[in-house]
C-alpha positions in Angstrom: 0.0 0.0 0.0 1.3 3.4 -0.9 1.6 6.4 1.4 -1.9 7.8 1.7 -2.8 11.3 0.7 -2.8 13.7 3.6 -6.4 14.8 3.0 -7.6 11.3 3.6 -5.6 10.6 6.8 -4.4 12.6 9.8 -0.6 12.4 9.4 2.2 12.1 12.0 5.5 12.8 10.3 8.9 11.2 10.7 10.2 13.9 13.1 7.1 13.9 15.4 7.3 12.1 18.8 4.2 11.5 20.9 4.0 10.1 24.4 0.6 9.4 26.0 -2.9 8.5 24.9 -3.7 9.1 21.2 -7.3 9.0 20.1 -9.4 10.3 17.3 -12.3 9.8 14.9 -10.5 9.9 11.6 -8.0 7.6 9.9 -4.4 8.1 11.0 -1.0 7.6 9.3 2.0 7.4 11.7 5.5 7.7 10.3 7.0 9.1 13.5 7.2 7.7 17.1 4.3 7.0 19.4 4.5 5.6 22.9 1.4 5.0 25.0 -1.9 3.9 23.5 -3.8 4.5 20.2 -7.6 4.4 20.2 -9.3 4.8 16.8 -12.1 2.4 17.3 -14.1 3.3 14.1 -11.1 4.2 11.9 -8.0 2.9 10.3 -4.4 3.1 11.4 -1.4 2.8 9.1 2.1 2.7 10.7 4.4 3.8 7.9 7.8 2.3 7.0 9.6 4.8 9.4 6.9 4.5 12.1 8.0 3.2 15.5 5.1 2.6 17.8 5.3 1.2 21.4 1.6 1.1 22.2 -1.5 -1.0 22.4 -3.7 -0.2 19.3 -7.5 -0.4 19.0 -8.8 0.5 15.5 -11.2 -0.8 12.8 -8.2 -1.7 10.5 -4.5 -1.7 11.1 -1.7 -1.9 8.6 1.9 -2.1 9.8 4.8 -1.3 7.6 7.2 -0.2 10.3 7.8 -1.3 13.9 5.1 -2.0 16.5 5.6 -3.2 20.0 2.2 -3.7 21.6 -1.1 -5.5 21.1 -3.4 -4.9 18.1 -7.2 -5.1 18.4 -8.7 -4.5 15.0 -12.4 -4.9 14.6 -12.2 -5.7 10.9 -8.6 -6.5 9.6 -4.9 -6.4 10.6 -2.2 -6.5 7.9 1.6 -6.9 8.4 3.5 -6.0 5.3 6.9 -7.5 4.4 8.8 -4.6 6.2 6.7 -5.0 9.4 8.3 -5.9 12.7 5.6 -6.6 15.3 5.9 -8.0 18.8 2.6 -8.4 20.5 -0.8 -10.2 20.2 -3.3 -9.6 17.4 -7.1 -9.9 17.9 -9.1 -9.4 14.7 -11.6 -10.9 12.3 -9.2 -11.1 9.4 -5.4 -11.1 9.3 -2.8 -10.9 6.6 0.9 -11.4 7.1 3.2 -10.9 4.1 6.2 -13.1 3.6 9.2 -11.4 5.1 7.3 -9.8 7.9 8.5 -10.4 11.5 5.8 -11.3 14.0 6.1 -12.6 17.5 2.9 -13.1 19.4 -0.4 -14.8 19.1 -3.3 -14.3 16.8 -6.9 -14.5 18.0 -9.4 -14.6 15.1 -12.6 -13.1 16.3 -16.0 -14.4 15.2 -18.0 -12.2 12.8 -21.4 -11.0 14.1 -23.3 -12.7 11.2 -21.7 -16.0 11.9 -22.3 -15.7 15.6 -26.0 -15.0 15.0 -26.3 -17.9 12.5 -24.8 -20.3 15.0 -27.0 -19.1 17.9 -30.2 -19.4 15.8 -29.2 -22.9 14.6 -29.0 -22.1 10.9 -26.2 -23.7 8.9 -23.5 -21.6 7.2 -23.6 -21.4 3.4 -20.6 -23.5 2.7 -18.3 -26.0 4.3 -15.5 -23.4 4.2 -17.5 -21.0 6.2 -18.6 -23.8 8.5 -15.0 -24.6 9.3 -14.3 -20.9 9.7 -17.2 -20.6 12.1 -16.1 -23.7 14.0 -12.6 -22.4 14.4 -13.6 -18.8 15.3 -12.6 -17.7 18.7 -9.7 -20.0 19.1 -6.2 -18.7 19.6 -3.6 -19.5 17.0 0.1 -19.0 17.6 2.0 -17.7 14.5 5.6 -16.7 14.2 7.5 -15.7 11.0 11.1 -14.7 10.9 12.9 -12.5 8.5 16.1 -13.8 7.1 18.5 -11.8 4.9 18.0 -8.5 3.1 
């Protein structure tokens, strides 16, 4: 993913250092340093390639291109690009980890609301793939990838 346009995202540049609680109601692009916590429950967070974050993150979507030390809670999706270095746990509905990314922690795939409702009401999922996804939802999965070379 390319660097977003400034008009679409609030932008924290390379030279900016923030310590404390960071919250907002718009998408955020961090290419500087943040230490503390980041709360963007209805919005997206992108940690750029120069970003260095030591914080627990809560957002709708999280993309990590730089370094993150802390837990990620993404209500929709978390993505670690090939340049990402992440130490912490991830809780989300969907996760993508590119080859070459470094991740140390656990992944907890959260159940989607529609699947939870279908299971409670006793209706069957549409396909066997979604049935196995629903059956596996909510279980912790440990994942570790290591970067070698380059």
